[in-house]
C-alpha positions in Angstrom: 0.0 0.0 0.0 1.7 3.3 -1.0 2.6 5.6 1.8 2.0 9.4 1.8 5.0 11.5 1.1 6.8 12.9 4.2 6.4 16.6 4.6 9.5 18.7 5.2 8.4 19.5 8.8 7.8 15.8 9.6 11.2 14.9 8.1 12.8 17.7 10.1 11.3 16.4 13.3 12.7 12.9 12.7 16.4 13.7 12.1 18.9 14.9 14.6 19.6 18.6 15.0 22.4 19.9 12.7 25.8 19.4 14.4 24.4 17.3 17.2 24.1 13.9 15.5 24.3 11.2 18.2 27.5 9.4 18.6 25.8 6.0 18.6 24.2 6.9 15.2 27.5 8.2 13.8 29.4 5.0 14.7 26.7 2.6 13.6 28.8 0.8 11.0 31.9 0.9 13.1 30.1 -0.8 16.0 28.7 -3.4 13.7 32.2 -4.1 12.3 33.6 -4.5 15.8 30.8 -6.9 16.6 31.5 -8.9 13.5 35.3 -9.0 14.2 34.6 -10.2 17.8 32.3 -12.9 16.6 34.8 -14.2 14.0 37.6 -14.1 16.6 35.4 -16.1 19.0 34.7 -18.8 16.5 38.3 -19.2 15.3 39.8 -19.0 18.7 37.4 -21.6 20.1 38.6 -24.1 17.5 42.3 -23.5 18.3 41.6 -23.3 22.0 39.8 -26.7 21.8 42.8 -28.3 20.1 45.3 -26.8 22.6 43.1 -27.9 25.5 42.9 -31.5 24.2 46.7 -31.6 23.9 47.1 -30.0 27.4 44.8 -32.5 29.1 46.5 -35.4 27.4 50.0 -34.3 28.4 49.6 -32.6 31.7 49.9 -34.6 35.0 47.5 -33.1 37.5 50.1 -33.6 40.2 52.5 -31.3 38.4 51.5 -27.9 40.0 53.5 -25.6 37.6 51.8 -27.1 34.6 48.4 -27.0 36.1 48.8 -23.4 37.2 50.0 -22.4 33.7 47.0 -24.1 32.2 44.6 -22.3 34.4 46.4 -19.0 34.0 46.0 -19.2 30.2 42.6 -20.7 29.9 40.7 -18.6 32.5 41.4 -15.3 30.6 40.9 -17.2 27.3 37.4 -18.3 28.4 36.6 -14.8 29.5 37.6 -13.5 26.1 35.4 -15.9 24.3 32.4 -15.0 26.5 33.0 -11.3 26.0 33.3 -11.7 22.2 30.1 -13.7 22.0 28.1 -11.3 24.2 29.7 -8.1 22.9 30.4 -6.8 26.4 33.9 -6.0 27.7 35.6 -7.3 24.6 38.6 -4.9 24.8 39.3 -5.6 28.5 39.0 -9.4 28.2 41.0 -9.6 25.0 43.7 -7.3 26.4 43.9 -9.5 29.6 44.4 -12.7 27.6 47.0 -11.0 25.2 49.1 -9.9 28.1 48.8 -13.1 30.2 49.5 -15.3 27.2 52.8 -13.4 26.4 53.9 -13.7 30.0 53.0 -17.4 30.2 54.7 -18.2 26.9 57.9 -16.3 27.9 58.0 -18.1 31.3 57.2 -21.5 29.8 60.7 -23.0 30.0 61.3 -21.9 33.6 57.8 -22.9 34.8 57.5 -26.2 33.0 61.1 -27.1 32.2 62.8 -28.1 29.0 61.1 -31.2 27.5 63.9 -32.2 25.1 61.5 -33.8 22.7 61.7 -33.9 18.9 61.4 -30.9 16.7 58.0 -32.0 15.5 56.5 -32.2 18.9 55.0 -28.9 20.2 53.6 -28.1 23.7 49.9 -27.1 23.8 50.7 -23.4 24.6 52.3 -23.0 21.1 48.9 -23.6 19.5 47.6 -20.3 20.8 50.1 -18.0 19.3 47.7 -16.7 16.6 45.0 -16.3 19.2 47.2 -14.0 21.1 47.6 -11.9 18.0 43.9 -11.6 17.3 43.3 -10.8 21.0 45.7 -7.8 20.5 43.8 -6.8 17.4 40.6 -6.5 19.5 42.2 -4.8 22.5 45.0 -2.5 21.5 45.7 0.5 19.3 47.1 -0.1 15.8 50.8 0.4 16.8 50.5 -2.2 19.7 48.7 -4.6 17.4 51.6 -4.7 15.0 54.0 -4.9 17.9 52.2 -8.0 19.1 52.0 -9.5 15.6 55.8 -9.2 15.3 56.9 -9.7 18.9 54.8 -12.7 19.8 56.2 -15.0 17.0 59.7 -14.0 18.1 59.0 -14.9 21.7 57.5 -18.2 20.5 60.7 -18.9 18.4 63.0 -18.2 21.3 61.0 -20.4 23.7 60.9 -23.1 21.0 64.7 -23.0 20.6 65.2 -23.2 24.3 62.9 -26.3 24.3 65.2 -27.9 21.7 68.5 -26.9 23.3 69.2 -24.7 20.2 69.9 -27.8 18.1 70.1 -27.7 14.3 66.8 -29.5 13.8 64.9 -27.1 16.0 66.4 -24.1 14.1 65.0 -25.3 10.8 61.4 -26.0 12.1 61.3 -23.0 14.3 62.4 -20.6 11.5 59.5 -22.1 9.3 57.0 -21.8 12.1 58.0 -18.3 13.1 57.9 -17.0 9.5 54.5 -18.5 9.0 53.1 -17.1 12.2 54.7 -13.7 11.6 53.1 -13.4 8.1 49.7 -14.7 9.3 49.7 -12.2 12.2 50.5 -9.2 10.1 47.8 -10.3 7.6 45.3 -10.5 10.4 46.2 -7.1 11.8 46.1 -5.6 8.3 42.7 -7.0 7.6 41.3 -5.7 10.9 42.7 -2.3 10.2 41.3 -2.3 6.6 37.8 -3.3 7.7 37.7 -0.7 10.5 38.9 2.0 8.1 36.1 1.1 5.7 33.5 1.2 8.5 34.9 4.6 9.7 34.6 6.0 6.2 31.0 4.8 5.9 30.1 6.4 9.3 31.8 9.7 8.3 30.0 9.7 5.0 26.6 9.0 6.7 27.3 11.8 9.3 28.1 14.3 6.5 25.0 13.2 4.5 22.7 13.7 7.6 24.3 17.1 8.3 23.8 18.2 4.7 20.2 17.0 4.7 19.6 18.8 8.0 20.9 22.0 6.6 18.7 21.6 3.5 15.7 20.9 5.7 16.4 23.9 7.8 16.7 26.1 4.6 13.4 24.7 3.3 11.7 25.3 6.6 13.0 28.8 6.7 11.7 29.4 3.2 8.3 28.0 4.1 8.2 30.3 7.1 9.2 33.3 4.9 6.4 32.5 2.5 3.8 32.2 5.3 5.0 35.4 6.9 4.9 37.2 3.5 1.3 36.1 3.0 0.4 37.3 6.4 2.1 40.6 5.8 0.2 41.0 2.5 -3.2 39.9 3.8 -3.2 41.6 7.3 -0.5 44.2 7.7 -0.8 45.7 4.2 -4.6 45.8 4.5 -4.2 47.7 7.8 -1.7 50.2 6.3 -4.1 50.8 3.4 -6.9 51.4 5.9 -4.8 53.9 7.8 -3.9 55.8 4.6 -7.6 56.0 3.6 -8.9 56.9 7.1 -10.6 60.3 7.1 -12.8 60.4 10.1 -12.1 59.6 13.8 -14.2 56.4 13.5 -12.2 55.3 10.4 -8.9 55.9 12.2 -10.0 53.9 15.2 -10.9 51.0 13.0 -7.5 51.3 11.2 -5.7 51.2 14.5 -7.7 48.1 15.5 -6.8 46.4 12.3 -3.1 47.2 12.7 -3.2 45.9 16.3 -4.9 42.7 15.2 -2.4 42.3 12.3 0.5 42.6 14.8 -1.1 40.2 17.2 -1.6 37.6 14.4 2.0 38.1 13.4 3.2 37.5 16.9 1.0 34.4 17.2 2.4 33.1 13.9 5.9 33.4 15.3 4.9 31.6 18.5 3.3 28.8 16.5 6.5 28.3 14.4 8.4 27.9 17.6 6.2 25.0 18.6 6.5 23.0 15.3 8.5 19.8 15.0 9.3 17.0 17.5 8.8 17.6 21.2 11.4 15.0 22.1 13.5 16.1 25.2 16.5 18.3 24.5 19.6 18.6 26.7 21.0 22.0 27.8 24.3 21.1 26.0 22.4 20.9 22.7 20.9 24.4 23.2 24.3 25.8 23.9 25.6 24.1 20.8 23.0 25.8 18.7 23.9 29.2 20.2 27.5 28.6 19.4 26.4 27.8 15.8 24.4 31.1 15.7 27.5 33.0 16.9 29.5 31.4 14.1 26.9 32.4 11.5 26.9 35.9 12.8 30.7 36.1 12.8 30.6 37.2 16.5 32.8 36.3 19.4 31.3 35.8 22.9 32.0 34.2 26.2 29.7 31.1 26.5 29.2 29.6 29.9 27.2 26.5 30.9 26.3 25.9 34.6 23.9 23.9 36.6 22.6 20.4 36.5 22.2 18.3 33.4 18.6 17.9 32.5 16.1 17.6 29.6 13.4 20.1 28.5 10.7 19.7 25.8 11.8 20.1 22.2 9.3 22.9 21.5 10.6 24.9 24.5 14.2 24.4 23.3 13.4 25.6 19.9 11.6 28.7 21.3 14.6 29.4 23.5 17.1 29.1 20.7 15.1 31.2 18.3 14.5 33.9 20.9 18.2 33.8 21.9 19.2 34.1 18.2 17.1 37.2 17.9 18.8 38.7 21.0 22.2 37.8 19.6 21.3 39.4 16.3 20.2 42.6 18.1 23.4 42.7 20.1 25.6 42.3 17.0 23.6 44.8 15.0 23.1 47.5 17.6 26.1 47.0 20.0 28.6 45.5 17.5 28.8 42.4 19.7 30.7 44.4 22.3 31.1 42.4 25.6 28.8 39.7 24.3 28.2 37.0 27.0 26.0 34.0 27.0 25.1 32.1 30.2 23.0 28.9 30.2 22.0 27.8 33.7 20.3 24.4 33.8 18.1 23.3 36.7 18.0 19.6 35.9 14.7 18.6 34.4 12.9 21.5 36.2 13.9 24.3 33.8 16.5 26.5 32.2 17.6 30.1 32.1 19.5 31.8 29.3 21.1 35.2 29.7 22.4 37.2 26.8 24.2 40.4 27.7 26.3 43.0 26.0 28.1 46.2 26.9 26.6 48.3 24.1 25.0 51.7 24.4 21.6 50.2 25.2 18.2 51.5 24.3 14.9 52.7 25.8 12.2 50.0 25.6 9.5 52.6 25.8 10.6 54.2 22.5 10.4 50.9 20.5 7.5 51.3 18.1 4.6 48.9 17.9 5.6 47.9 14.4 9.1 46.7 15.5 8.6 42.9 15.9 12.2 41.9 16.7 11.6 42.1 20.4 7.8 41.8 20.7 7.2 38.9 18.4 10.6 37.1 18.1 11.4 37.3 21.8 8.5 38.2 24.1 5.6 36.5 22.2 7.8 33.5 21.3 8.6 32.8 24.9 5.0 33.4 26.0 3.9 30.9 23.4 5.7 28.1 25.4 4.8 29.4 28.8 8.2 30.8 29.3 9.5 34.2 30.5 11.5 36.9 28.8 12.9 40.0 30.5 14.9 42.8 28.9 16.9 45.3 30.8 18.8 48.0 28.9 20.8 50.9 30.2 23.6 53.0 28.8 26.0 50.4 30.2 24.5 47.6 28.1 21.6 45.2 27.6 20.6 42.0 29.4 18.1 39.6 27.9 16.9 36.9 30.3 15.0 33.9 28.9 13.6 31.3 31.2 11.3 28.3 31.4 10.2 26.2 34.4 8.4 23.0 34.3 4.8 23.5 35.5 
């Protein structure tokens, strides 16, 4: 059944705010890639671990304490790593623990277990887990340490193997072959992991850029839609009031013209307030509001001190939009009339109970009483907008500067 096309406002309400895309969304592909790598490592390691465990059980005397302790010291972290990889929890910590413990156990093998003096073809069970140690490092460590593990672990294995064989000629040949194979395989494993992660990071970055571009386009379209609506209102109401004023000849006609003008201004203010309530009402954090104000400063080319205080909380989305739009108007006024001098923004959060924004400057100030009724920057964009979301707006202006305080408290 065909679905109705999504309007631009509905689309806008369903995507993150520009510049505030959630980290979980941004790293979606990267997290999936880490999950895939962990699962593959768990499957491959369990096979090698089962082979080594069978060899260990068949060759270990349970009365030999050093061998039993070594077996437990290796397999307890190994089991933790497998569980972490399968559940997707604590993968780095468990894998790092096994990678470190295995290197220590392998290096201490001759002193703990003793030199076996067997043939060059016989290998102790701990040697079966060399590649598992490399993949554990791939999951746990940064890229530099991963390659260090891929190169160093085969060398440690080769040295221990030669010690096992008393550095005899037969052991040199077989050990050189085994070390070369393990070294190449380890580097290939680390390289593949790096390649897959790089591809996933590229996909996530491209997705974030696409979402940001779409958000910018949606914002531009919404602004254009609002401009058209405001233009229609200006034409239908304000222009009609102006024509009535021009043609008014008697006292009664002038009173009617004034009433029409007042009604037109009221409708204009209500339209501004309604725009502030559009979109999603999903809760918004104080940090996101501050981020939008920083973006507004960047767009205005202004410098300001931006402070954020108080508890972390969430407020309704429509309230956040009204606060941001009203604060943008206050910032624009400060930049236009005070040249942005001494511009300061303070956001005080009160947890989930409310928020207060203060925008101040050290400009020449102005007299509120002299602002004409036809000037909508303060009345509609600040006062009416905040009133539309049951908020407060206070403006204090003297020759020392202007302070605009915007507030909202949960009922």
